[in-house]
C-alpha positions as a Markdown table, in Angstrom:
| # | Residue | x | y | z |
|---|---|---|---|---|
| 1 | Met | 2.4 | 37.2 | -46.7 |
| 2 | Ser | 3.8 | 39.2 | -43.7 |
| 3 | Gly | 0.8 | 38.1 | -41.6 |
| 4 | Asp | 1.4 | 34.4 | -42.4 |
| 5 | Val | 5.0 | 34.8 | -41.3 |
| 6 | Ser | 4.3 | 36.6 | -38.0 |
| 7 | Ser | 1.6 | 34.0 | -37.2 |
| 8 | Gly | 4.2 | 31.1 | -37.6 |
| 9 | Ile | 6.4 | 32.6 | -34.9 |
| 10 | Pro | 6.0 | 30.4 | -31.7 |
| 11 | Trp | 5.4 | 33.3 | -29.4 |
| 12 | Asp | 4.6 | 31.0 | -26.5 |
| 13 | Gly | 7.8 | 29.1 | -26.8 |
| 14 | Val | 9.7 | 32.4 | -27.1 |
| 15 | Leu | 7.9 | 33.9 | -23.9 |
| 16 | Ala | 8.7 | 30.6 | -22.0 |
| 17 | Cys | 12.4 | 30.7 | -22.9 |
| 18 | Ala | 12.6 | 34.4 | -22.0 |
| 19 | Ser | 11.1 | 33.4 | -18.6 |
| 20 | Gly | 13.6 | 30.9 | -18.3 |
| 21 | Leu | 16.5 | 33.3 | -18.9 |
| 22 | Ala | 14.9 | 35.6 | -16.3 |
| 23 | Phe | 14.8 | 32.9 | -13.6 |
| 24 | His | 18.4 | 31.9 | -14.6 |
| 25 | Trp | 19.5 | 35.4 | -13.9 |
| 26 | Leu | 17.8 | 35.3 | -10.5 |
| 27 | Ser | 19.2 | 32.0 | -9.7 |
| 28 | Ser | 22.8 | 33.2 | -10.7 |
| 29 | Arg | 22.6 | 36.5 | -8.7 |
| 30 | Ser | 21.2 | 34.8 | -5.7 |
| 31 | Gly | 23.8 | 32.1 | -5.9 |
| 32 | Lys | 26.5 | 34.8 | -6.2 |
| 33 | Glu | 25.0 | 36.7 | -3.1 |
| 34 | Ala | 25.1 | 33.4 | -1.1 |
| 35 | Thr | 28.7 | 32.7 | -1.9 |
| 36 | Ser | 29.7 | 36.3 | -1.2 |
| 37 | Leu | 28.0 | 36.1 | 2.2 |
| 38 | Lys | 30.0 | 32.9 | 3.0 |
| 39 | Ala | 33.3 | 34.6 | 2.2 |
| 40 | Val | 32.3 | 37.7 | 4.5 |
| 41 | Pro | 34.3 | 37.5 | 7.9 |
| 42 | Arg | 32.1 | 37.4 | 11.0 |
| 43 | Val | 33.0 | 39.8 | 13.7 |
| 44 | Pro | 31.6 | 38.2 | 17.0 |
| 45 | Arg | 32.2 | 41.7 | 19.1 |
| 46 | Leu | 32.1 | 45.2 | 17.9 |
| 47 | Arg | 35.1 | 45.7 | 20.1 |
| 48 | Glu | 37.0 | 43.3 | 17.8 |
| 49 | Leu | 36.0 | 45.3 | 14.7 |
| 50 | Gly | 37.5 | 48.3 | 16.3 |
| 51 | Arg | 40.6 | 46.4 | 16.9 |
| 52 | Met | 40.6 | 45.3 | 13.2 |
| 53 | Leu | 40.2 | 48.8 | 11.9 |
| 54 | Gln | 42.7 | 50.1 | 14.5 |
| 55 | Gly | 45.6 | 52.1 | 13.1 |
| 56 | Thr | 43.9 | 52.6 | 9.7 |
| 57 | Lys | 43.5 | 56.2 | 8.4 |
| 58 | Gly | 40.6 | 57.4 | 6.3 |
| 59 | Tyr | 39.1 | 54.8 | 3.9 |
| 60 | Ala | 39.7 | 51.2 | 4.7 |
| 61 | Pro | 37.6 | 48.9 | 2.5 |
| 62 | Leu | 36.5 | 46.0 | 4.6 |
| 63 | Val | 33.2 | 44.1 | 4.2 |
| 64 | Val | 32.2 | 42.4 | 7.5 |
| 65 | Ala | 29.2 | 40.8 | 9.2 |
| 66 | Val | 28.3 | 42.2 | 12.6 |
| 67 | Thr | 25.2 | 41.5 | 15.0 |
| 68 | Gly | 23.9 | 43.9 | 17.6 |
| 69 | Lys | 20.8 | 45.7 | 18.9 |
| 70 | Val | 19.4 | 48.8 | 17.4 |
| 71 | Gly | 20.0 | 52.2 | 19.1 |
| 72 | Ser | 19.6 | 56.0 | 18.6 |
| 73 | Asp | 20.4 | 59.1 | 20.4 |
| 74 | Gln | 17.2 | 60.8 | 19.2 |
| 75 | Pro | 14.7 | 58.0 | 18.4 |
| 76 | Ile | 11.3 | 58.5 | 16.7 |
| 77 | Thr | 8.1 | 58.2 | 18.9 |
| 78 | Cys | 5.2 | 56.7 | 16.7 |
| 79 | Glu | 2.0 | 58.6 | 16.6 |
| 80 | Asn | -0.4 | 55.8 | 17.0 |
| 81 | Ser | 1.6 | 53.5 | 19.4 |
| 82 | Ser | 4.1 | 53.8 | 22.2 |
| 83 | Leu | 6.9 | 52.3 | 20.0 |
| 84 | Arg | 10.1 | 54.2 | 19.6 |
| 85 | Gly | 12.1 | 53.4 | 16.4 |
| 86 | Val | 14.8 | 54.7 | 13.9 |
| 87 | Ile | 12.7 | 54.1 | 10.9 |
| 88 | Val | 9.2 | 54.8 | 10.6 |
| 89 | Glu | 6.8 | 54.3 | 7.6 |
| 90 | Gln | 3.3 | 55.6 | 7.5 |
| 91 | Thr | 0.9 | 54.8 | 4.8 |
| 92 | Ala | -2.9 | 55.6 | 4.2 |
| 93 | Glu | -4.8 | 53.4 | 1.9 |
| 94 | Gln | -8.4 | 54.3 | 0.9 |
| 95 | Phe | -10.7 | 51.5 | -0.1 |
| 96 | Phe | -13.7 | 52.0 | -2.3 |
| 97 | Leu | -16.3 | 50.4 | -4.7 |
| 98 | Lys | -16.5 | 51.5 | -8.2 |
| 99 | His | -18.5 | 50.5 | -11.3 |
| 100 | Asn | -16.8 | 48.3 | -13.9 |
| 101 | Asp | -17.7 | 48.1 | -17.5 |
| 102 | Ala | -20.3 | 45.6 | -16.9 |
| 103 | Gly | -22.0 | 47.9 | -14.4 |
| 104 | Ala | -21.1 | 45.8 | -11.3 |
| 105 | Trp | -19.5 | 47.0 | -8.1 |
| 106 | Val | -15.9 | 46.0 | -7.7 |
| 107 | Gln | -13.5 | 46.8 | -4.9 |
| 108 | Asp | -10.3 | 48.9 | -5.4 |
| 109 | Ser | -7.9 | 50.9 | -3.4 |
| 110 | Ala | -5.5 | 53.9 | -3.7 |
| 111 | Phe | -2.7 | 55.1 | -1.5 |
| 112 | Leu | -3.4 | 58.5 | 0.0 |
| 113 | Ile | -0.1 | 58.9 | 2.1 |
| 114 | Arg | 3.1 | 57.1 | 2.1 |
| 115 | Asn | 5.8 | 58.7 | 4.3 |
| 116 | Met | 9.0 | 57.2 | 5.6 |
| 117 | Lys | 11.0 | 59.0 | 8.5 |
| 118 | Ser | 14.5 | 57.9 | 9.8 |
| 119 | Val | 17.0 | 59.2 | 12.2 |
| 120 | Pro | 20.7 | 58.5 | 12.6 |
| 121 | Trp | 21.2 | 55.2 | 14.3 |
| 122 | Tyr | 23.6 | 52.5 | 15.3 |
| 123 | Ile | 24.0 | 48.9 | 16.5 |
| 124 | Glu | 25.5 | 47.9 | 19.6 |
| 125 | Asp | 26.4 | 44.9 | 21.6 |
| 126 | Gly | 27.8 | 46.1 | 24.9 |
| 127 | Thr | 31.4 | 46.2 | 23.7 |
| 128 | Gly | 31.1 | 48.9 | 21.2 |
| 129 | Arg | 28.8 | 50.5 | 18.7 |
| 130 | Ala | 28.8 | 51.1 | 14.8 |
| 131 | Asn | 26.8 | 53.7 | 12.9 |
| 132 | Val | 24.7 | 52.2 | 10.0 |
| 133 | Val | 24.2 | 54.4 | 6.9 |
| 134 | Gly | 21.8 | 53.8 | 4.0 |
| 135 | Ala | 19.9 | 50.9 | 5.8 |
| 136 | Arg | 16.7 | 51.8 | 3.8 |
| 137 | Ser | 18.2 | 50.6 | 0.5 |
| 138 | Ala | 19.8 | 47.5 | 2.0 |
| 139 | Ala | 18.5 | 44.0 | 1.3 |
| 140 | Gly | 16.4 | 42.2 | 3.9 |
| 141 | Leu | 15.3 | 45.1 | 5.9 |
| 142 | Glu | 11.9 | 44.2 | 7.6 |
| 143 | Leu | 9.9 | 46.6 | 9.5 |
| 144 | Thr | 7.6 | 45.7 | 12.3 |
| 145 | Val | 3.9 | 46.7 | 12.1 |
| 146 | Gly | 3.2 | 49.1 | 14.9 |
| 147 | Thr | -0.5 | 49.8 | 14.4 |
| 148 | Glu | -3.1 | 49.0 | 11.8 |
| 149 | Val | -6.2 | 50.8 | 11.9 |
| 150 | Phe | -9.3 | 51.0 | 9.6 |
| 151 | Asp | -11.4 | 54.2 | 9.7 |
| 152 | Asp | -14.9 | 53.8 | 8.3 |
| 153 | Ser | -16.1 | 56.3 | 6.0 |
| 154 | Gly | -17.6 | 59.3 | 7.9 |
| 155 | Lys | -18.7 | 61.4 | 5.0 |
| 156 | Ser | -21.9 | 63.5 | 5.1 |
| 157 | Val | -25.1 | 62.2 | 3.3 |
| 158 | Val | -24.6 | 64.8 | 0.5 |
| 159 | Arg | -21.0 | 63.8 | -0.1 |
| 160 | Ser | -21.9 | 60.2 | 0.0 |
| 161 | Thr | -24.7 | 60.9 | -2.6 |
| 162 | Val | -22.4 | 62.6 | -4.9 |
| 163 | Asp | -19.8 | 59.9 | -4.8 |
| 164 | Tyr | -22.6 | 57.3 | -5.5 |
| 165 | Leu | -23.8 | 59.3 | -8.5 |
| 166 | Gln | -20.1 | 59.3 | -9.8 |
| 167 | Gly | -20.0 | 55.5 | -9.3 |
| 168 | Ile | -17.9 | 55.4 | -6.2 |
| 169 | Lys | -18.7 | 54.1 | -2.7 |
| 170 | Val | -16.1 | 54.9 | -0.3 |
| 171 | Leu | -15.5 | 52.0 | 2.4 |
| 172 | Gly | -12.9 | 53.7 | 4.5 |
| 173 | Val | -9.1 | 54.3 | 5.0 |
| 174 | Lys | -6.6 | 51.8 | 6.4 |
| 175 | Arg | -3.7 | 53.4 | 8.2 |
| 176 | Val | -0.6 | 51.3 | 8.9 |
| 177 | Glu | 2.3 | 52.4 | 10.9 |
| 178 | Lys | 5.5 | 50.3 | 10.4 |
| 179 | Val | 8.6 | 50.8 | 12.5 |
| 180 | Leu | 12.2 | 49.5 | 13.3 |
| 181 | Pro | 12.0 | 49.5 | 16.9 |
| 182 | Val | 14.9 | 50.4 | 19.2 |
| 183 | Gly | 16.4 | 47.4 | 20.7 |
| 184 | Thr | 15.8 | 45.0 | 17.7 |
| 185 | Ser | 18.6 | 42.5 | 17.1 |
| 186 | Leu | 20.0 | 42.9 | 13.6 |
| 187 | Thr | 22.5 | 41.3 | 11.4 |
| 188 | Val | 24.5 | 44.0 | 9.3 |
| 189 | Val | 26.7 | 43.0 | 6.4 |
| 190 | Gly | 28.5 | 46.0 | 4.9 |
| 191 | Glu | 31.7 | 47.8 | 4.4 |
| 192 | Ala | 33.2 | 49.0 | 7.8 |
| 193 | Val | 34.9 | 52.4 | 7.8 |
| 194 | Arg | 36.7 | 54.2 | 10.6 |
| 195 | Asp | 36.9 | 58.0 | 10.4 |
| 196 | Asp | 39.6 | 60.3 | 12.1 |
| 197 | Arg | 37.4 | 60.4 | 15.4 |
| 198 | Gly | 37.5 | 56.7 | 15.7 |
| 199 | Ser | 33.8 | 56.2 | 14.9 |
| 200 | Ile | 32.9 | 53.1 | 12.9 |
| 201 | Thr | 30.4 | 53.2 | 10.1 |
| 202 | Leu | 28.7 | 50.4 | 8.2 |
| 203 | Gln | 27.6 | 51.3 | 4.8 |
| 204 | Arg | 27.0 | 50.0 | 1.2 |
| 205 | Pro | 30.4 | 48.8 | -0.3 |
| 206 | His | 31.8 | 51.4 | -2.7 |
| 207 | Gln | 33.5 | 48.7 | -4.8 |
| 208 | Gly | 30.4 | 46.4 | -5.0 |
| 209 | Gly | 29.5 | 43.7 | -2.5 |
| 210 | Pro | 26.7 | 42.5 | -0.1 |
| 211 | Phe | 24.8 | 44.9 | 1.9 |
| 212 | Phe | 22.3 | 43.4 | 4.1 |
| 213 | Val | 20.2 | 44.6 | 7.2 |
| 214 | Ser | 18.0 | 41.7 | 8.4 |
| 215 | Pro | 16.7 | 40.4 | 11.8 |
| 216 | Arg | 17.9 | 37.0 | 10.7 |
| 217 | Ser | 21.2 | 35.5 | 11.2 |
| 218 | Leu | 23.9 | 35.2 | 8.7 |
| 219 | Asp | 23.5 | 31.5 | 8.4 |
| 220 | Ala | 19.6 | 31.9 | 8.0 |
| 221 | Leu | 20.4 | 34.5 | 5.1 |
| 222 | Ile | 22.7 | 32.3 | 3.3 |
| 223 | Ala | 20.3 | 29.3 | 3.6 |
| 224 | Ser | 17.4 | 31.6 | 2.3 |
| 225 | Leu | 19.4 | 32.9 | -0.7 |
| 226 | Gly | 20.6 | 29.2 | -1.6 |
| 227 | Thr | 16.9 | 28.0 | -1.5 |
| 228 | Phe | 15.7 | 30.8 | -3.5 |
| 229 | Ser | 18.5 | 30.2 | -6.1 |
| 230 | Gln | 17.7 | 26.6 | -6.3 |
| 231 | Trp | 14.0 | 27.2 | -7.0 |
| 232 | Cys | 14.9 | 29.6 | -9.6 |
| 233 | Arg | 17.2 | 27.3 | -11.2 |
| 234 | Trp | 14.5 | 24.5 | -11.3 |
| 235 | Leu | 12.1 | 27.1 | -12.9 |
| 236 | Tyr | 14.8 | 28.1 | -15.3 |
| 237 | Leu | 15.2 | 24.4 | -16.6 |
| 238 | Gly | 11.5 | 23.7 | -16.7 |
| 239 | Cys | 10.7 | 27.0 | -18.6 |
| 240 | Thr | 13.6 | 26.4 | -21.0 |
| 241 | Ala | 12.5 | 22.9 | -21.6 |
| 242 | Val | 9.0 | 23.9 | -22.3 |
| 243 | Gly | 9.8 | 26.6 | -24.6 |
| 244 | Ala | 12.1 | 24.4 | -26.6 |
| 245 | Val | 9.4 | 21.8 | -26.9 |
| 246 | Leu | 7.0 | 24.5 | -28.2 |
| 247 | Ile | 9.6 | 25.9 | -30.6 |
| 248 | Val | 10.6 | 22.5 | -31.9 |
| 249 | Gly | 7.0 | 21.5 | -32.2 |
| 250 | Arg | 6.0 | 24.6 | -34.2 |
| 251 | Val | 9.1 | 24.1 | -36.5 |
| 252 | Val | 8.2 | 20.3 | -37.1 |
| 253 | Gly | 4.7 | 21.2 | -37.8 |
| 254 | Gly | 5.7 | 23.9 | -40.2 |
| 255 | Val | 7.8 | 21.5 | -42.1 |
| 256 | Met | 5.1 | 18.9 | -42.1 |
| 257 | Glu | 2.6 | 21.5 | -43.4 |
| 258 | Arg | 5.1 | 22.4 | -46.2 |
| 259 | Arg | 5.5 | 18.9 | -47.2 |
| 260 | Arg | 1.7 | 18.3 | -47.2 |
| 261 | Arg | 1.3 | 21.4 | -49.5 |
| 262 | Ala | 4.1 | 20.2 | -51.7 |
| 263 | Ala | 2.2 | 16.9 | -52.1 |
| 264 | Ile | -1.1 | 18.6 | -52.8 |
| 265 | Arg | 0.5 | 20.8 | -55.4 |
| 266 | Arg | 2.2 | 17.6 | -57.0 |
| 267 | Arg | -1.1 | 15.9 | -57.1 |
| 268 | Val | -2.6 | 18.9 | -58.9 |
| 269 | Leu | 0.2 | 19.0 | -61.4 |
| 270 | Glu | -0.2 | 15.3 | -62.0 |
| 271 | Ala | -3.9 | 15.6 | -62.6 |
| 272 | Glu | -3.3 | 18.6 | -65.0 |
| 273 | Ala | -0.9 | 16.5 | -67.0 |
| 274 | Ala | -3.3 | 13.6 | -67.1 |
| 275 | Ala | -6.0 | 15.9 | -68.4 |
| 276 | Ser | -3.7 | 17.1 | -71.2 |
| 277 | Ala | -2.7 | 13.7 | -72.2 |
| 278 | Arg | -6.3 | 12.8 | -72.5 |
| 279 | Asp | -7.2 | 16.0 | -74.4 |
| 280 | Arg | -4.3 | 15.2 | -76.9 |
| 281 | Ser | -5.4 | 11.6 | -77.4 |
| 282 | Gly | -9.0 | 12.7 | -77.8 |
| 283 | Ser | -7.8 | 15.2 | -80.5 |
| 284 | Ser | -5.8 | 12.5 | -82.3 |
| 285 | Ala | -8.8 | 10.3 | -82.4 |
| 286 | Arg | -11.0 | 12.9 | -83.7 |
| 287 | Gln | -8.6 | 13.6 | -86.6 |
| 288 | Gly | -8.4 | 10.0 | -87.6 |
| 289 | Gln | -12.2 | 9.8 | -87.8 |
| 290 | Glu | -12.4 | 12.9 | -89.9 |
| 291 | Ser | -10.0 | 11.6 | -92.4 |
| 292 | Asp | -11.9 | 8.1 | -92.6 |
| 293 | Asp | -15.4 | 9.5 | -92.9 |
| 294 | Thr | -16.2 | 13.1 | -93.4 |
| 295 | Ala | -19.8 | 12.6 | -93.1 |
| 296 | Thr | -19.8 | 11.1 | -89.6 |
| 297 | Ser | -17.0 | 13.5 | -88.4 |
| 298 | Asp | -19.4 | 16.1 | -87.3 |
| 299 | Ala | -21.4 | 13.7 | -85.1 |
| 300 | Ala | -18.4 | 12.0 | -83.8 |
| 301 | Lys | -16.8 | 15.4 | -82.9 |
| 302 | Ser | -20.0 | 16.4 | -81.2 |
| 303 | Ala | -19.9 | 13.3 | -79.2 |
| 304 | Thr | -16.4 | 13.8 | -78.3 |
| 305 | Asp | -17.0 | 17.2 | -77.2 |
| 306 | Asp | -19.8 | 15.9 | -75.0 |
| 307 | Asp | -17.4 | 13.4 | -73.5 |
| 308 | Val | -14.5 | 15.7 | -72.7 |
| 309 | Pro | -16.0 | 17.1 | -69.6 |
| 310 | Ala | -16.4 | 13.7 | -68.2 |
| 311 | Gln | -12.7 | 13.0 | -68.8 |
| 312 | Leu | -11.5 | 15.9 | -67.2 |
| 313 | Pro | -10.0 | 15.5 | -63.7 |
| 314 | Asp | -13.1 | 16.5 | -61.5 |
| 315 | Thr | -11.9 | 14.9 | -58.3 |
| 316 | Cys | -10.7 | 16.6 | -55.1 |
| 317 | Val | -6.9 | 17.0 | -55.2 |
| 318 | Ile | -7.0 | 16.4 | -51.4 |
| 319 | Cys | -9.0 | 13.2 | -50.8 |
| 320 | Leu | -8.9 | 12.1 | -54.5 |
| 321 | Glu | -12.5 | 10.8 | -53.9 |
| 322 | Gln | -15.1 | 13.3 | -53.8 |
| 323 | Lys | -15.7 | 15.6 | -56.7 |
| 324 | Tyr | -14.5 | 19.2 | -56.4 |
| 325 | Asn | -17.4 | 21.4 | -55.6 |
| 326 | Ser | -16.1 | 24.7 | -53.9 |
| 327 | Val | -14.5 | 27.8 | -55.1 |
| 328 | Phe | -11.7 | 29.7 | -53.2 |
| 329 | Val | -12.1 | 33.6 | -52.8 |
| 330 | Pro | -10.4 | 35.7 | -54.0 |
| 331 | Cys | -8.1 | 33.6 | -56.1 |
| 332 | Gly | -11.1 | 31.7 | -57.9 |
| 333 | His | -9.5 | 28.3 | -58.0 |
| 334 | Met | -11.8 | 25.2 | -57.8 |
| 335 | Cys | -10.0 | 22.0 | -57.1 |
| 336 | Cys | -11.4 | 20.6 | -53.6 |
| 337 | Cys | -14.5 | 19.3 | -52.2 |
| 338 | Val | -16.2 | 21.3 | -49.6 |
| 339 | His | -15.3 | 19.0 | -46.7 |
| 340 | Cys | -11.5 | 19.2 | -47.5 |
| 341 | Ala | -11.6 | 22.8 | -48.5 |
| 342 | Ala | -13.1 | 23.8 | -45.0 |
| 343 | Gln | -9.7 | 22.5 | -43.4 |
| 344 | Leu | -7.5 | 24.8 | -45.6 |
| 345 | Thr | -6.3 | 28.3 | -45.0 |
| 346 | Gln | -4.5 | 28.7 | -48.2 |
| 347 | Cys | -5.2 | 27.7 | -51.7 |
| 348 | Pro | -3.2 | 24.4 | -52.7 |
| 349 | Leu | -2.6 | 25.8 | -56.1 |
| 350 | Cys | -1.4 | 29.4 | -55.7 |
| 351 | Arg | -1.0 | 29.4 | -52.0 |
| 352 | Arg | -3.1 | 32.6 | -51.5 |
| 353 | Arg | -5.0 | 33.1 | -48.4 |
| 354 | Ile | -8.7 | 31.9 | -48.5 |
| 355 | Asp | -10.9 | 34.7 | -47.3 |
| 356 | Gln | -14.2 | 33.0 | -48.3 |
| 357 | Leu | -15.4 | 29.6 | -49.4 |
| 358 | Val | -18.2 | 29.3 | -51.9 |
| 359 | Arg | -19.9 | 26.0 | -52.7 |
| 360 | Thr | -20.8 | 25.3 | -56.3 |
| 361 | Tyr | -23.6 | 23.0 | -57.6 |
| 362 | Arg | -23.8 | 21.0 | -60.8 |
| 363 | His | -26.9 | 20.6 | -63.0 |
């Protein structure tokens, strides 16, 4: 019975509703971020940010949005290009062919190297500067592809043969170098803090709040978050509606199936009651004949016994047209024709699961 119950759970509807909840969470989160960005004060000049923090001592929680160009006192020079940046990411990805279960060659890849280097940096606009801390964990950070080189496999014949025998064909290695170049115009949204020396630092808000480092403007960030939130909202409504339809359809189908089984069982009980009534009437008739004529009672009884099987309800309890000619295994009940029995998964009499259907033949 546990298998029947588990099979009745509308997992497709549950999965659709769960996906809808995930999209609802994304929509709500993006909407809150867009709203928080709209409330962030914009500082057109870094000099004005210094004036806003003038006179504060130690920690001053103030979330602002500023724009400036990337700068550093000790920038990193890229190995494969002439670019200088403050954040450099280097990756080496090996591409190869391997045998799948069917014996065919399929392409796959694996990262060999993935390094990221950074140095202290700041943004400036000609009127002042502000240090940026923790930008690698900020939202919206985009690195520029400095170089992208694909090195073909230069292995020896022996090594290539060994790899081939192991089911691998090395194609080569793709080396990519991404960088946040010096001089890039960025919009930074974060908490502004002024230390005792007068230096301004932009960092992730300690008490929660938006933290963005993006080459796009603040208005573009707000519009992007709003669009993403709207799309997630539509997906949430669609997935929830589909899930509700699937769940309701399964529930309605279950109710209809239970009603159908109840109707079948009622037909079986009515057929059994009719058979019992015919048996009782046949017995009464035989007793009357025995009291009237003892000599002919044996012949009448024999004839009556021969007629009893013809009076038994031998029609299918489903269609009520064909004679039953199939046996359910393992319960052993025989009450349906082979055409109706082929559409059942449970016995209509005992509701046990049908493992096998055996057709019977009459002489």
